[in-house]
C-alpha positions, -999 to +999 in steps of 0.1 A: +433-612-301+453-638-280+475-658-303+467-692-283+431-686-294+437-678-331+432-715-344+398-716-325+386-683-342+398-696-376+379-729-370+347-709-360+351-685-389+354-712-415+322-730-400+303-697-400+312-693-437+304-728-447+270-728-429+260-695-443+271-704-478+251-737-473+220-715-467+228-693-497+231-661-477+254-631-481+272-619-452+247-588-453+218-613-450+234-630-420+244-599-403+206-586-406+195-617-389+220-613-362+215-577-356+251-570-366+269-553-395+282-572-424+317-559-414+317-581-381+305-611-401+335-607-423+358-602-395+344-632-377+348-654-410+383-642-416+394-645-379+405-610-377+389-601-343+375-617-313+339-611-305+316-614-278+301-648-268+266-633-272+273-622-308+286-658-316+253-672-300+233-648-323+251-661-352+244-696-342+208-690-338+205-673-372+223-701-388+202-729-370+233-744-355+246-754-321+276-738-305+293-770-306+290-772-344+309-740-348+339-754-330+343-788-348+370-790-374 
């Protein structure tokens, strides 16, 4: 992961976690709704890896959120 993008990944990860918890979902449940594994959701939430734009769009769709909501602090 590029260092200059680290802050952005942290913001997105925090928002994914917040919205997931608001829905009362586990990481496993969100992962199933996005067709990815729970480990990937964990890496996104903890800003431990970069990920494909398509994966982020799937997460947004599953959470019922717009992409812009994921990048707001």
